[in-house]
C-alpha positions in Angstrom: 0.0 0.0 0.0 2.9 2.3 0.7 4.2 2.0 -2.9 0.7 2.6 -4.3 0.3 5.7 -2.2 3.7 7.0 -3.3 2.8 6.3 -7.0 -0.5 8.1 -6.7 1.3 11.0 -5.0 3.9 11.2 -7.8 1.2 10.9 -10.5 -0.7 13.8 -8.8 2.4 15.9 -8.6 3.3 15.3 -12.3 -0.3 16.2 -13.3 -0.2 19.4 -11.2 3.2 20.4 -12.6 2.6 19.6 -16.3 -1.2 19.8 -16.8 -3.0 21.7 -14.2 -0.4 24.5 -14.0 0.9 24.0 -17.5 4.6 23.7 -16.5 4.7 27.2 -14.9 6.6 26.0 -11.8 9.2 24.3 -13.9 10.4 27.4 -15.7 9.5 29.7 -18.7 11.4 27.6 -21.3 9.3 24.5 -20.5 6.1 26.5 -20.6 7.0 27.8 -24.0 7.8 24.3 -25.2 4.5 22.9 -24.0 2.6 25.6 -25.8 4.7 25.0 -28.9 3.6 21.4 -28.8 -0.1 22.2 -28.3 -0.4 25.3 -30.4 -2.2 23.8 -33.4 -4.8 22.2 -31.0 -5.0 25.0 -28.4 -8.3 26.5 -29.5 -9.9 23.1 -29.6 -8.5 22.2 -26.2 -9.7 25.4 -24.7 -13.0 25.1 -26.6 -12.7 28.7 -27.6 -16.0 30.3 -28.7 -15.2 33.2 -31.0 -18.7 34.6 -30.7 -18.2 34.8 -26.9 -14.8 36.3 -27.4 -16.3 39.1 -29.6 -19.2 39.7 -27.1 -17.2 39.8 -23.9 -13.8 41.0 -25.1 -13.8 42.6 -28.5 -17.0 44.8 -28.3 -16.5 46.2 -24.7 -12.8 46.8 -25.3 -13.4 48.6 -28.5 -16.1 50.7 -26.8 -13.7 51.8 -24.2 -11.2 53.0 -26.8 -13.6 54.5 -29.4 -13.0 58.0 -28.2 -9.4 57.7 -29.5 -8.7 58.3 -33.1 -6.2 55.5 -33.5 -5.7 53.7 -30.2 -2.7 51.4 -29.7 -3.2 48.2 -27.9 -0.5 45.9 -26.4 -1.7 42.3 -25.8 0.6 40.2 -23.6 0.6 36.4 -23.7 -1.5 36.6 -26.8 -1.5 32.9 -27.5 -3.4 32.3 -30.7 -4.2 36.0 -31.0 -7.7 36.0 -29.4 -7.6 39.7 -28.3 -6.3 41.3 -31.5 -8.7 39.1 -33.5 -11.7 40.1 -31.4 -10.7 43.7 -31.7 -10.0 43.6 -35.5 -13.4 42.1 -36.1 -15.1 45.0 -34.1 -16.3 47.6 -36.5 -15.8 50.4 -34.0 -12.1 49.7 -33.5 -9.8 51.8 -35.7 -6.5 51.3 -34.0 -3.5 48.9 -34.1 -2.3 46.2 -31.8 1.1 44.7 -30.9 0.6 41.1 -29.7 3.3 39.0 -28.1 4.0 35.6 -26.6 7.0 33.5 -25.6 5.8 30.6 -27.7 6.8 30.6 -31.4 4.2 28.0 -32.1 1.4 30.1 -30.6 2.6 33.1 -32.6 2.5 31.1 -35.8 -1.2 30.2 -35.1 -1.9 33.8 -34.3 -0.3 34.9 -37.6 -2.6 32.5 -39.5 -5.7 33.8 -37.7 -4.7 37.4 -38.1 -3.5 37.3 -41.7 -6.4 39.4 -43.1 -5.5 42.2 -40.6 -1.8 42.0 -41.0 -1.4 45.7 -41.5 -3.0 46.5 -38.2 -1.6 43.8 -35.9 2.1 43.2 -35.2 3.3 39.9 -33.6 6.5 39.6 -31.6 8.1 37.2 -29.1 8.4 38.9 -25.8 8.7 38.7 -22.0 5.4 39.9 -20.5 7.3 41.5 -17.7 9.4 43.7 -20.0 7.3 44.6 -23.1 9.3 46.1 -25.9 7.5 49.4 -26.1 8.4 52.9 -25.0 7.2 54.3 -21.6 3.7 55.6 -21.8 3.3 54.6 -25.5 0.1 52.5 -25.6 -3.5 53.2 -24.8 -4.5 49.8 -23.6 -2.8 46.7 -22.3 -4.5 43.3 -22.1 -3.4 39.9 -20.7 -5.9 37.1 -20.6 -5.7 33.8 -18.8 -2.0 34.1 -18.3 -1.1 36.2 -15.2 -1.3 33.2 -12.8 1.3 31.4 -14.9 3.9 34.1 -14.5 6.4 33.8 -11.7 6.4 37.4 -10.8 3.0 38.8 -11.5 3.7 42.1 -9.8 6.7 42.7 -12.1 4.3 42.1 -15.0 1.9 44.7 -13.6 4.8 47.2 -13.2 5.7 46.6 -16.9 2.0 47.3 -17.8 2.1 50.5 -15.8 5.2 51.6 -17.6 3.8 50.9 -21.0 0.5 52.6 -20.5 0.0 56.3 -21.2 -1.7 58.3 -18.4 -5.4 57.6 -18.7 -4.8 54.3 -20.4 -7.0 51.2 -19.8 -6.0 47.7 -18.7 -8.0 44.5 -19.1 -6.7 41.4 -17.3 -8.1 38.1 -16.1 -7.9 36.8 -12.5 -8.0 33.1 -11.8 -10.7 32.5 -9.2 -12.6 29.7 -7.5 -11.1 26.4 -6.3 -8.6 26.3 -9.2 -6.9 29.4 -7.8 -5.6 27.2 -5.0 -3.4 25.4 -7.6 -1.2 28.5 -7.9 0.5 29.3 -4.6 2.7 32.4 -4.5 1.1 33.7 -7.7 -1.6 36.4 -8.3 -4.7 34.2 -8.2 -7.8 34.2 -6.1 -10.7 36.7 -6.0 -9.6 40.1 -4.9 -5.8 39.6 -5.1 -5.4 41.1 -8.5 -7.6 44.0 -7.7 -5.5 44.8 -4.6 -2.3 44.5 -6.5 -3.6 47.0 -9.1 -4.7 49.5 -6.5 -1.3 49.1 -4.7 0.4 50.2 -7.9 -1.8 53.2 -8.3 -4.4 52.0 -10.8 -7.9 53.5 -10.4 -11.4 52.6 -11.4 -10.6 48.9 -10.7 -13.7 47.0 -11.8 -14.4 43.3 -11.5 -16.7 41.5 -14.0 -17.8 37.9 -13.5 -16.8 36.1 -16.7 -16.1 32.4 -16.6 -16.3 29.8 -13.8 -12.5 30.0 -13.3 -11.9 33.6 -14.4 -13.0 37.1 -13.6 -12.3 40.0 -16.0 -10.7 43.0 -14.3 -10.6 46.4 -15.8 -8.6 49.4 -14.5 -7.2 52.8 -15.6 -3.9 54.4 -15.1 -4.7 57.9 -13.7 -4.1 60.9 -15.8 -1.6 62.2 -13.3 0.0 59.1 -12.0 2.3 58.7 -9.1 5.2 56.3 -9.5 4.3 52.7 -8.5 
């Protein structure tokens, strides 16, 4: 019985490390490799519903940016390009997007999906904690279903603050519910992301119930920000 218990414990640990938390506790290189392997099947695995993406992401995000003549959006951990695709398909969005990911495989899938909008969406490999944009140069930063996988989520939030212009908007997801317990020492669990944003100086922090395991969290960088 002792060996059986140890085998079950080992199997559970392997499942947690490789499947439940998608390799995040084993390092960024392994995470990127796992996403490379699954990139062509990722939308099917996640059961992505593009109508829902348009309804809950594309339309409300475009609405928050429509007062700008040509808004610039930065999408971190873009995966298969879900955010820029939802925006590009929104008739009221007249801006451009820079979308990045660590996984080359994911970026190839995003490139295929976004080919019709290639003149409006740029794709680049990047570290979400250090986006390759000038300080205060983007109107919006998004990062969906990824923050809990990042070893230093607060460093990512500081990078978002740096990239955003004063008055800019941020749209993030927060892992909530029982699954949030799978991510110790990460930003996960209802209320934790909101507190982290307020601690940095973000204002108008707003939580929107979205999926069973995710909330949408909106916030703004104040027009006269203090340093985080």
